[in-house]
C-alpha positions as CSV (number, residue, x, y, z in Angstrom):
1,V,49.9,128.7,149.9
2,S,48.1,129.7,146.7
3,I,49.1,133.0,145.3
4,G,47.0,134.6,142.5
5,L,49.8,136.6,141.1
6,G,50.7,137.4,137.5
7,G,54.5,137.3,137.2
8,K,54.7,139.3,134.0
9,R,52.5,142.0,135.5
10,E,54.5,142.0,138.8
11,F,57.8,142.3,136.8
12,A,56.4,145.1,134.6
13,E,55.2,147.0,137.6
14,A,58.7,146.8,139.2
15,V,60.3,148.0,136.0
16,R,57.9,150.9,135.8
17,G,58.8,151.9,139.3
18,I,62.5,151.9,138.4
19,A,61.7,153.9,135.2
20,R,59.8,156.5,137.3
21,E,62.8,157.0,139.6
22,V,65.2,157.2,136.6
23,A,62.9,159.8,134.9
24,A,62.8,161.8,138.2
25,G,66.6,161.8,138.3
26,D,66.7,159.8,141.5
27,V,68.4,156.7,140.0
28,D,71.2,156.4,137.4
29,P,70.2,153.7,134.8
30,A,73.8,152.4,135.0
31,D,73.3,151.6,138.7
32,V,70.1,149.5,138.3
33,D,70.6,145.9,139.2
34,E,68.7,142.7,140.2
35,A,68.4,144.0,143.8
36,D,66.5,147.0,142.5
37,V,64.0,144.8,140.7
38,E,63.7,142.3,143.6
39,S,63.0,145.1,146.1
40,R,59.9,146.1,144.1
41,L,58.4,142.6,143.8
42,V,55.4,141.5,145.9
43,F,57.4,138.5,147.0
44,P,61.1,139.3,146.7
45,D,62.4,136.1,148.2
46,E,63.2,133.0,146.1
47,P,61.3,129.9,147.2
48,D,63.3,126.7,147.6
49,L,60.4,124.6,146.3
50,V,57.5,125.5,144.1
51,L,54.6,123.1,144.3
52,K,52.3,123.2,141.3
53,T,49.0,121.3,141.5
54,G,46.7,120.2,138.7
55,A,49.0,120.5,135.7
56,E,52.6,120.7,134.6
57,R,52.9,124.4,133.8
58,L,53.8,127.4,135.8
59,S,51.3,129.8,134.2
60,D,53.2,133.0,134.7
61,F,53.7,132.2,138.4
62,M,56.5,133.9,140.2
63,I,58.6,134.0,137.0
64,W,61.5,136.1,138.6
65,Q,61.5,134.4,142.0
66,S,61.4,130.8,140.9
67,V,64.2,130.8,138.4
68,Y,66.4,128.6,140.7
69,S,63.6,127.0,142.7
70,E,63.0,123.3,142.5
71,L,59.7,122.6,140.8
72,Y,57.3,119.8,141.9
73,F,54.3,119.0,139.8
74,T,51.4,116.9,140.9
75,D,48.2,115.9,139.2
76,V,46.3,116.3,142.5
77,N,44.0,119.3,142.3
78,W,44.6,122.0,144.9
79,R,41.2,121.3,146.5
80,D,42.1,117.7,147.0
81,F,45.7,118.4,148.1
82,R,46.3,116.9,151.5
83,K,49.1,116.6,154.1
84,R,50.3,113.3,152.5
85,D,50.7,115.1,149.1
86,Y,52.7,117.8,150.8
87,L,55.0,115.3,152.5
88,R,55.5,113.5,149.2
89,A,56.7,116.8,147.7
90,V,59.0,117.5,150.6
91,L,60.5,114.0,150.5
92,D,61.1,114.4,146.7
93,Y,62.7,117.8,147.4
94,Q,65.0,116.4,150.0
95,N,66.3,113.8,147.6
96,R,67.3,116.4,144.9
97,L,70.7,117.8,144.2
98,R,70.2,121.6,143.8
99,R,72.3,123.1,141.0
100,F,70.9,126.6,141.0
101,G,70.9,126.8,137.2
102,R,74.3,125.2,136.7
């Protein structure tokens, strides 16, 4: 699935939402945690695998959510991406040892 989403913009919007609640007195700044940020993201879940077509860069893509995701880069352009390319990525993912940042 291609998602045209600016991660920095999405993160800034989440922080602004928290700031509004703090300013209104609804939230104590000391109580703000990761869950508060995640609940305000467009896609709050962390993907297991991020497939990036066309180049080896993330380009501001899901910067919060993909911090512990496995990344798979392919030179295949998204317009030419086929089932076989997807299966290659899944097989590659299955052979990885996930360390979640450790």
